[in-house]
N, C-alpha and C positions, 0 to 999 in steps of 0.2 A: 375909412376901412377899420373895422372893429377888431380884426384879427391882430394878435400880437406879433412881434417880429420873429419869435421863435416859430410860430405856426407858419408864417410866410416863408421862412427858410426851409422848413420841412416839406411844404407843399409846392415849393418853386418847380416850374416845369410840368405840373400836373394840371389836368382839366378839373378844376375843383372849385367849390363855392368861395374859398378865400380869394380866388382871382376872378370871381364872377363867371366861372365856368369857361373862360377864355382859354384858347390854346396858344396865344401869341406869346412866345418866350421873351421877346424883347420888352413887351408890356409888363410881363412878370418881374423881369430884372429891374426895371425902372421903378415899379411899385415897391418892391422889396428894398432897393437901395435907398429910396426916399425915406421909408420908415427907419432903416438903419441909421441914416444920417440924423434924423430927429432924436433917436434914442442914444446916439453914439456917446455923448458926454456922461450920461447917467449909467450906461450898461456896457462900456467898451470892453471891460475885463470878461464879462459874461459872454459878449459877442465873440471874443477871441476864442474862448474855450468851446463855445458851441459850434462855431464854424469849423473848427478842427474835428469836433465830434461828428458833425454832419458829413464831412468829407470822408471820414473813417467808416461810417456805418451806412451811408447812402452814396456809395461810390459811383453808381450809375448817373448821379447828378453832379459829379465833379466839374464838368464844363460850366455849369451855372455858378457853383461856388467860386470857381476860379475868376469868372468875370466880376462877381461882387467884390472879391478881394482886390482885383485890379482896379476897379472904380475907387474903392477906398484908398488904394495906394496913391491915387492922384492927389488926395488931400492929406493923407496921413502915412507917409513913408515908413515911419517907425512901426506902425501896426503891421503893415505888410511884411517888413523885414523880420518882425517877431514871429510872424506865421512861418516864414521861410526858415529861420533858425530853429524854431521848435520842430518843424517837420524834419529838419536834418538830424536834430538829436533823436527824435523818434525813430527814424530810419536806422541810425547807428545802433540804438538799443535793439531794435527788431533783428538786425543782422546778427548780432551777438547772442541774442536769446533764441535765434532760429524760429521767430514768429513769422511764418510763411505768408499768412494772409496780409499781415500788416506791411511786410516788405513789398508785396505786390501792389497793394493799394496806394502806398506812399509814393512808389514810383509813378503810378498813374497820376497822383495828385500834383507832383512837381511838373509833369507834362502839362497838366491843365493850367497851372500857374504860369508856365512859360508861354502858352498860347495867349494869356492875358497880359503879357509883358511884365510879369512880376519876378521871374527867374531868368537869368542869362542862359541862352542856349548852350554855350560852351561848357558851362558848369555841369549841365545834364550829360553832355558827351563824356566829360571826365568821370562822372559817376558810373556811366555804362562801362567805360574802360576799366575802372576799378573792378567792377563785377566780372568782366571778361578776363582780366588778368588773374583774378582769384580762380575762376573756372578753369583756365589753362594750367595753373599751378596744380590744382587738384588732379587733373588727368595726366600730369607728368610722372613717369614711373619712378624717377630718381628723387624728386623734391616733394611729390604729392602722394596720392593714393587713389588710383583709378577705381577702386571698389566704391568710392564716394562719388562716382559720376552723378548719382541723383541730385546731389547738391549743385554740381556744375550745370546740369541740365535745368535745374530750377532758376539759376541766375540768368541763363540765356533765355529761358522762357519768360522771365520777368521783363527783360529788355524788349523782347519781341512783342509781348502782350501790351506794353505801354505805347507802342508806336501808333496804333490807330487813334490814340487820343492826342498825339503830338507830332507824328511823323511828317505831316504836311509842312508844318512850320520849321521842324528841325532839319529836314533833309531836302528842302525846297530846291535849292540851286543844284545840289548834287544829283538829284533825280533828273532834272532837266538836262544834265550832262550825259548820264549813263543811258538815257533812253535811246541814243543813236547807235549803240553797239551791243553785241551780245557777248556776255562773259560766261565761259563754260561752267564757272563755279555756281552760277545762278540757274543752271539748267540741268543740274546733276540728276534729278529725279527722273527726267525724261530720257537721258542718254546713257546712264550708268547701266552696264549689262547686268542682267539679273536682278535689278532693283525695281521691282514692280511697284506701281503707285499704291497698290492695295496693301503693301507691306510697310507703309510709312508709320513710324511711331509718332507720338503727339508733338514732340519737338520738330521732327521733319515736316509734319503736316502744317504746323504753325509757321515754320519758316517759308514754306511754299505759299501760303496765304499772304504773308507779308510781301513776298516778291510780286505776287499778282497785284497786290495793293499799290505797290511802288510803280509798277508798269502802267496802272490806270490813274496815275497822277494823285495819289493819296486821297482819293474820293471815297469817303466812308459815310454811307447813308445813316448808319446806326449810332453814330456819335454826333450829338448836337454840336453846332459851331456858334453858339450865341456870342462869342467874342467878336465875330465879324461885324455885327451890327454896331459895335462900340469901338471899332478899331481906330477910328480917327481920334477918339478921345484917349484910348489906352496907350497909344504910341508915345504920348507925351509923359507917361510915368517913367519913374526910375526902376530899372531892372536890378535885382539884388543877386549877389553871387550865392550859389548853393555850395557850401564848403566841401572839400574832398571827404570821402568816406573810407573806412578801412573794414575789410572783411575778416571774419575769423580765419585763423591759419588752418591749413588742411590737417586732417587727422592722419598721422603717419601710420602706415601698416605695421602691425606687430609681427608679421611673418610673411613669408613668400608662398606659403602652401595654399593650394586651391581652396581647401576647406575654410581656412581663416579668412581668405579674401571673399569667399561666398558669405560667410557670417558677417563680414563688415559691410558688404553690399546690402544684405538683408537689413542691418541696422540703419544704413543710409536711406533705403527705401521706406522704412518706417518713419523716419524723420522728414523726408521729402517725398511724400507720395504724389503720384500723378493726380491732379485735381479732377480731371474728367476723363472717363473712357466712354466714347460716344457709342450710343445705342441706336441704331437706324431701325425704327419700327415701320415707318411708312416708306412706300416706294418713292424714289426721287422724282417721278413724274407727277406725283400727287402732292407732295409736301410743298411748303412755300419756296418760291423761287427767289433766292437772295445770293449776293456775292459771298464768296467763301469768307472773307474777313468779316463781313456783316453777321454771318452765322457764328463766328468766333465771339464777336462782341456781345451779341445777344446772349450767347451761353454764359459768358463771363458775368453779365448783369443778372441773369437768373440765378446763377450760383451765389452771387453776392447777396441778393435778396434772401435766398434760402439760408445763407450763413447768419446774417445779422438779425433776421426775424424769426429764428428758431424758437418756438414756443409762443409766438404772437401770430396765431393763425389768420386773424382778420386782416392785420396790417400786412402780413406776408402776401395774402391773396391780392390785396389792393395794389401793392407795388409790382406784383408779378404781371398783372393785367394792364398796367399803366406805364410801362417803359417808354421813355421818350424816343420811340422809333417810328418812322413813317410807313410801316408795312405790317402785314399780319405775321404772327409767329406762334400761333396756337400749337401747331404740330411740333415745332421745335421745342416749345416749352414742355410738352408732354414727354418727348423723347429725352430731354435733359433731366427732368424730374425722375423719370423711371431709371435713367442711367445712374443717378445718385442712389436711389432706393435699392438697386441691385449691384452696387459697387462692392467689390471684393477686396479684402475679407469681410469688411463690415461697412455699411453706410456711414456717413459722417454723423447723422443724427438717428434718433429712434425711428423705426419704421412707421410708427403710427403718425408721426409728423408729416411724412410725405403722403401717407394715405388720406389725411384730412385736407391736404393741399389739392390732391388730384380727384377728390371724391366727386366733383361735378364735371370732370372732363370725360369720363368714360361710362357707358351703359349698354345695355342690350346685347349681351354676349351669347344669346340663345343659340346661335349657329353652331357652337362648338359641340353640341350634343350629337350631331351627325358625324363627327370625326371618330376615328378608331380610339379605343380606350387608352392607347398609349401616346396619342398625339399630344404634344406639349401644351397646346392651347387648352385642350380639354382638361388635362391634369391640373393646369394652373388654376382654372375656374373651380374645379372640384376641391382643391386644397384651400382656396380662398374661402369657399363657403364653409368648409369644415372649421377654419379658424374664426370665422365670423360667429359660428354657433358657440364656440368657446368663449367668446367675449359677450355673447348674449344668451339666447336659448333658441331651441329648434323652431318652435312655432313662430317666434318673432322674425327669424330669418326666412322661413318659408313664406310668411306674409309679405316680406319685403320684396320678393321676386314674383309676386302674383301677376305682374304685367308681363312676365316672361316665364309662363308656367312650364315651358320646355326644360328649364333648368332644374326643375324639381327632382328629375331623375339623377342629377349629379349631387344632390344632397346626401350626406352620410345617413346611415340608419339612425333613428332616434336613439340617443345615448342612453345606456342603461345596462346593468350587470346581466351576465349570461350564466347564472348559477346552475351548475350541473345537478346539484342534489336538492333542488327546490321541491318542497313537499306539497303537492297538489292532491286534492281528493280524487280518488279513482286512478291515480297514477301508481304504477307498480313500484313497490318499495324494494330496493336492492340492498346489499350490504353497504354500499356507499351511503345511501340515504339513512340507514340505521346508525352507522358510525358518525356521520356528519351531525345528525341530531344529538347524539350522545356528546359529541365534542362541544356543540353550542351549549348544552346544559352545564358541562364542566366549566366553560368560560363564564357563564352567568353565575355559577356557584363559586366564583373566585378561586378555582383550583390554581395551585402554583404551576410554574413552568416544569418543575421537576415531576410533579404529579402527572402532568399531561404527557411528558416525554416517556415516563414509565408506562403509562397506558398505551401509547403508540408502540412502544418495544414489545409489550406483552400481548396486546389484543389484535393489532393490525398486521405488523411486519411478519410475525411467524405464519399467519394464515394467508395473507394476500401479497406480501412483499413490500419492499421499500418504495417502489415507484407508485403503487397504489396508495400507500400511506401518504406520500407527498401529494398526490392528487386530492385525497380527501381533506387533508389538513390545510393545504394552500387554498383550495376553493372555499372552505368553510371560513377560515380567517379573513380572506378577502371579502366575503359576503358580510361578515360582521363589520368590517371596516369600510364598507361601500357608501355609507351615508354622506360622507364628506372627507376632505383632505385630512382634517383633524382626527376624524375616526381611524383613517388609515394609519396615520403616525402613531396613534395610541396603541393600535394592535401590534404594529411592528416593534414598538418599544417594550411592550409587556410580554409578547410571545415570539419575539425574534429568535430566541435561543432554540425553540422547537424547530423553526425552519432551518436554522444553522445546522442543527443535529442531523436533519434529513438530507442536507445538501453539503456533504463534506468535500465534494470534488466537482470539477467543471461539468462532468456529465450530468450530475443531479441538478446543477445550477441551470444548465440548459433546459432541463425538463421544468424547472421552476418558472423560467421565463416563458415557456410554452403554456403553462397553466395560467400565468398572468395574462398572456395574449388571448387565451381562449375565454377567460372570464370577462375581460374587457374588450371583446372583439368589435363592439360597436362604439369604442371611444379610444381613438389614437392617443388622445391627450392623457388619459388615465393609465394606459399602458406605459407611456413614457415616464410619468410621474411615479408609478408604483416601482418600476425597475430602478429609476434613479434613487428613490428612498431606500430600496433594498441595497443598492450599492453603497449608499451613505452609511448604512449599518453594517456593512461588510458581509452581507448575506450573499452577495454576488460579487465576483471579481470583475475588474474592467476587461480582463482577458476573455472571460465567459461571454461578456456582452458583445465583443467583437466576433467571436465564434458564433453566437446566436444570430447576430445580424447577417452574417454570411452563411447561414444554413440554407439548404436548398429552397425551402418554402419562402424564406424572405428574399433571397436572391431573385426569384421569379417576380418579385413585386417592386424591384428597383425602379423600374421605368413608369409605374402606374400609380405609386403611392409614396407619400413621404414618410410613412409610418416607420419603416426600418431605419431610415436616415435620421429621423428625429431621436430615436433611441440611441443611435450611435453618437450623434452629437452631444447629447446629455452625458453619455458615458465618458467621452473624451474631455468634456468641459470639467466634469467633476474630478477626473484624474489630474487635469491641469491645475485646478484650484487647490487640490490637496497638496501638490508639490509646492506651489507658491506659498501656501500656509506654513508648510514645514520649513521652508527657506526663511520666512519672516520670523518664526519663532526661534530658529537657530540664531538669527542675527540679534534678536532681543536677548537671548541668553548670553551671547558674547558680550553685548553692551553692559548687561548687569554685572558680569565678571570684571569688566574694565572699571565700572563705577566702584565696585567693592575694592579693587586694587588702587583706587585713587586716581585713575586716568580719566582725562576729559573725553566725553562722548559728543561728537558733533551731531546736532539735529536742528532742523528748521521748525520742528513742532514742539512748542513748549510743553503741551499736554503730554506728549510722549515722553519727554524728559522727566516730568514729575512722575509719571507712571513707572518708568525704569528705576527712578531714585527710590520710590516706595518699595518696589520689589527687591532692590538692592539692600535697603535698610533691614528688611526681614531676613535676607540671606546672610547678613554679616555674622549672625549668630552661629551659622553652620556652613562654612564654605564647601565642605565636603558635599553637602547636598546640592549646592549650586553646580559644582563640577560634575556631579552624577547627572544632574539635569541637562547640562550641556552635552555630555556624551549621549544621553538618551536621544536628544534632539538631533545630534549629528547622525545617529543611527537611523532615526526616523527619516531624515532627508535623504540619506543614502538608499534607504529602502524605496523611498518614493521615486528617486531618480532611476533605480534599477527597474522598478515597475513601469515607469514611463518608457524606458528603453525597450523592454519586452512588449509593451503595448504597441508601439510604433513598428517594431519588427513584425508582430502578427498582423496589424493593420495593412501594412503595404504588402506582405506576403498574400494575404487574403485577396486584396484587389488584383494583384498579379495573377493569381490562380484562376479567379472567376473570369477575368478579362481574357486571358490567354485561351481558355476554352471556347470563347464565343467570337473573338475578333476574327475577321477575315484574314487570311494569310497574306504575307507579302508576295507580290508577283515574282515570277522568275527573273524578271528584268530589274527587280528591286524597288518597284513602285509601291508606295504606301497606299492602301485602299482608301477610297473617298466614301466615307459613311453617309454623307449628305447627297450622294449622287442619285439616290432613289432606287426604287425596285424597278429592275429592267423589264419586268412584266407589265408595268403600268404604261398605258398607251400614251402617245405623244400629246394628245388633246388634254389629258389630265396634268401634263407637265407644263402647259402653257403658262407663262409667267402671269398673264392676266387672270388665270384661274386660281392662282395661289396667293393673291394679294387682296387686302380689303378695299372695298369701294368706300371712299370717304366723301365728305360733302364737297359740292362743287365749288371750286375756288372762285369762279367768276359769277357766282349767283347761287340760288337755292338756299340751302340751310346755312345761314350765317351766324348761328349761335356758336358758343365756344365749346359745345360738347362734341365729342367724336363718336358719331352714331354707328351702331353696329348692324344697320339694315343693308339690304341688297348685297350681302356677302356672297362671294363665289369662292368657296374655300375647298381645297382638296389637300390631301396629305399623302405624298408619294413616297415617304420613307417607311421601309418595312419595319416590322416590330423588332426584329433582331438588331437592325441597325440603330433603332431608336434606343433600345436597351443599352447598346454599347456607347452611344452618345451621352446618354444620361449618366451611366456609371463612370465614364471618363471625366464627365463634368464634376461629379462629386469627388473623384480622386483629386482633381485640381483644386477644388473647393477646400478640402480638408488640408491639402498641402499648403495652401495660402493661409488658412485660418490658424494653423498650428506650425507656422514656419519657424518660429523662434525655438520651439521644442525639437522640431525635426533637425534644424541645423546643429543642435547640440549632439545629435547622434548620427550625423550624416555619414561619417566614416563607416560606422557599422552597416548602414543601409547600402552604401556603395559596395561594400565588400560581400554582403549577403543577398541583397535584393536586386539592385540595378546592375547585374552582371550577366554575362553570357549573351544569349540571343533573345534578350527581353524585346517584346514587340515595341517598335519605335513610337507608336501611339500612346503606349502606357508610359514610356519614358518622358515623352513630350508633355503629357498632362501632369505628371508629378513635378517635373522640373519647371514647367511654366508656373505652376503654383508657388514654387520657391523663387521665381524670377531668376532661375539659374540656367546658363547656357547649356545646350545639349551636346555641345562639342567645343573643342579648343578653338577651332576656326571661328566659331560664333563669337566667343569671348574676344578674339583678336579683331574681328570685324566690328564689334561694338566700340572698342577703344579707338579704332581708326575712324569711325564715324564721329565719335566725340571730338576728335582733333579736327576733322574735316569741318564739322559744323562750326566750331569755334573760329576756324580760319576764315569762313565765309562771313560770319557775323562781324568779326574783327575788321575784315577788309571793308565791310559796309560802314562801320562806325568810323574807321580811320579816314576814309575818303571824305566823310562828312565834316570831320574835324579840320582836315587840311584845306578844305574849300573856304577860302577867306571871304567869299562873297556872300556867306550866310547872313541874311539880314531880315528884318521884319518887313512885310509887305503892307504898305498903307493902302487902304481901300479907297 
């Protein structure tokens, strides 16, 4: 075997040339173990580190690495004990550094080591108990802080998520006992009044899957059990104790107010986000048929591969399609990848990464052209094509869909300016044409901004008015800067004062954005860029951007185009970055004063310290200047925070106004309208579930490639245009609330007092509060806390029974 031991470790479990294309896992392990034994004396330190690295970065192969370590343990107990001790130290560090992925994978790893008789089962139970105890303390009103339930949920999730990899060995005798009776705690989801299965959150869902797994005798098809083939050998090895762990203490709440608790929960959600929010694209009768826990395990493996091979496109694709599971999972893989791409507020990695991974999974979307213009599938394809053109060019993208020519009608117009005063021969010359030509001559003649402003004041405004002057000046300057982004920046830098003089108030700034939109009507990207740059040069206020986006012409486009939303996103992001920059500069100014005064300034960045020291040395000659600088920066930050407050007030006020005008009213009985119920005028045949789903390749034959074909679609769209507008706008309200949750929580008291009051429509409140992960009522808060305690009690009951059962033992095959 020519392959080195590192390559054999990396490829173990794969059907690959290193193992002769064989899929026999036992043969793989024996081959790899033989090579490791031969190289052990020369490379044991390197093997030690590489095995740990493999378990960390290829966690879907942990069962194989566990067996190898178990076999090594038979001959070299110190090596295996070193693995256990190092894993313990790594887990302890991960807990205190809040490294979520490392905690999750290390718990899975010690379960894999236990299966191969390297770690004692009781010490794993003690580890679980420590995590459960910490979770319970967090949820305690007196000693903990229930706002940090996301951390408690994460600990419980880690315990449950590790059970498919070791539950059979860990709970073998306990499961055989509890199989003979029903415990109400384990059937809560089916019997609790008002607790619909469709309302389970991620932890509830995982808990139910683990229960099903336990009732089925811990049979997990998706987790390889290579240790069973070596059990007679492994049982002779010495099992090592995994030392107790300590969890970081709970963060004590600083206040009992609802707002402070909400802010703390938001911080906890940011540190312990939910790893997966399932996205069901395919109907259940068409997707792969697998047990609930197998679906969870495959999702975990797919997410692990995406995590550790981010940036390595080929390796990621290789491992995604070669997971060691005995069934098909193409559709589940597509759903999982899309769920990450669409994860809010942001995907874990850059969207282009997911795009490269799924590029071969989907094609032939031509059927969407027959859907209404507001149908989300049609809008999705339309926006994807528009963004592809941004990254390439029109003719290239048009050529790329030549096999689906029907999609050509969804292509945007070929990008290019729409100059109102273009001088064509034979075209009638107006005052606008004449003045625009004269302005071009002044720019080419290097006239100053003052000269041009005087010309506008004397030649245009007295005769034609300020709005006409803005029209001519804006159109002409945009045309001069239309060749490239650099040209646009140059024009705004040199002649921005002219535009600023013409747009002293929000009314004129709204007209300015209308002019930009008219000139670049064929390019959504250039509209967003031009308005963004104008905001950067303070030619347009962020408040004016919000008002423009919510103007009637743009509101009518909310559900059929991303154009107004992209402009709004850029405006909000620019405002956020400006506030963050002001805060950083103020902090630096304070640090400089501390250095001048001889006080130590803590910093983990030596470069920052040197920069601050240099600025402090220059400031020592004149402390008054430094103090004045600090006051200026404090004023700048205060202005930024006030602008942010006004921006959020206007944003939510605008959302509430346009939605209130269009949302269906609440019924007399208080029922909230169901926007997805469809148009009552659509006949029942059009609502047939079979007529609203995609036909995908035959699971038992036919098209067996990994592509999800778009042929033989029978699609209808029975949601009316008004309902789709409401759904889309509510979705964006939720999206903005989630994306800017940190800024919103800073001003939530003001929003509660001025916006979320009175008879606000419940769908508006629900969308905004959902984006903030904020309960819509006190009862919901109380219910969430009660569930947290209930879940902990059930899991604790499960773990405690396993520990008390003295008959836990290894089964010899």
